[in-house]
Residue, then its C-alpha position, 0 to 999 in steps of 0.5 A: m347564857a343559861g340562868a335566871v339572875a344576871a344576863a351578863s353571866t347567866v351560865a355561871t350564875t345558874g351553875t353556882a346555884a345548881a352546883a350546891v344542890d343539883p348537878g343535873p343529869y350531865g353534871s353541869g347543872n340545869l338550864g334556868e329560865w332565860k326568856g326574861l334575859s337580855k336580847a339583841v334582835a334586829t328590827e324588821a327594817t334592818i332584816e329587810r335591808v340585810l336581805s336586799v344586799n345579800g348580807v348575813f344573819m346571826f343567831g346566838d346567845s349571850l356571847g352574841v348579845q355582847d359581841g354582835k355589834a362589834l361583829a357587825l362593824r368587823l364584817k362591814s369594814k373587812l368584807g363589806l357585809e351587813l349583819a342582822v342579829n337575833n341573839w338572846s342570853g340563855r337561849p339553847t340551840k332548840d329555841t335558837v333554831d326556832a328563831l331561824a325558822n321564824w325569820r325564814a317564814n317571815y322574811g326568807l334567808p340570805r346565803r350566809i348564816v352565822m349560828a353562834c349557839g350551843t353553849n347553853d346545851i351543856f346542860n343537855p348535850p344529846m339534844m344538839a345533833a337533832q337541832i343542827d340537822r333541823a337548822m340545816s334542813l331549814v336553810g337548804q343547800r344554797t345557804t352556807v352556815f358558819w357554826v361557832n363551836t363551844q368552850v365552857a369551863r366555868t371557874g369557881l364552881g368546883n372541879a366536878m362541875l368544871l370537868a363536866d362543862q369540859r366534857n359536855s362542851a366536847w360532846v356538843n362539838l363532837q355532834l357538830a363535827e359529825a353533822q359537818r360530814r352530813h352537810s356539805n354547806l356547814r362550816i365550823v368556826r373552831w373557837a374551842e380549838w383556837l382557845a385550846a391551842k395555847p393554854s394561856r388563852l383561856n384566861t386571856y380571852l375568856r371571863k370565868g370560863i364562858h364569855t369573851s373578854v373585851p376587847y381581846g376575846q371579843d376581837a379574837r372570836n369575831e375575827l374567826i367568824v369573819q375569816a370563816v365567812k370570807a373563806g366561804 
């Protein structure tokens, strides 16, 4: 996620540094340099194999870097579907859609795509709507997009930033919900709502209010994705 120190918890790292100095324009801090952070990107051979069997592409951030391999195993065992991933810690949605555009140009796209991004857009929520529309324009009407919504409430950074995270997560998710009304082939994977259904889930299924716990949060989020893909 966003930050420049530790790929495994970069939103929290950036927020800790930014909270004491600059809350940024939206109260959650500022997006740090992310291009040197960890990533998980499928090889060309894997991409082509997944396309040949009408599998699934995934584009995401650090949650995907951590959870993508487990998702691939779950999709294969439950639905018989192959997965090719393009996940990069700290990457905001604009750059994630850039990656989607790159794969479209170089390989083409399958009929199912998982977009697991938006967490790093809490630093600039108004950018989200245009990027969702851009992604949907790139995939066209024949591809179904399963977009995982966002839950960020970083702990240990003070109440002001925690509340800003919650507000900005809701802002990102509202834009996603509005986009669903414009695009009939957009499906929302309701991670935020699933977590909110029982208050105890925030502590059980998240680490520091951002990343999934392993195995509980990882399994829960991946199962929501699998069930959404199954429903089509």
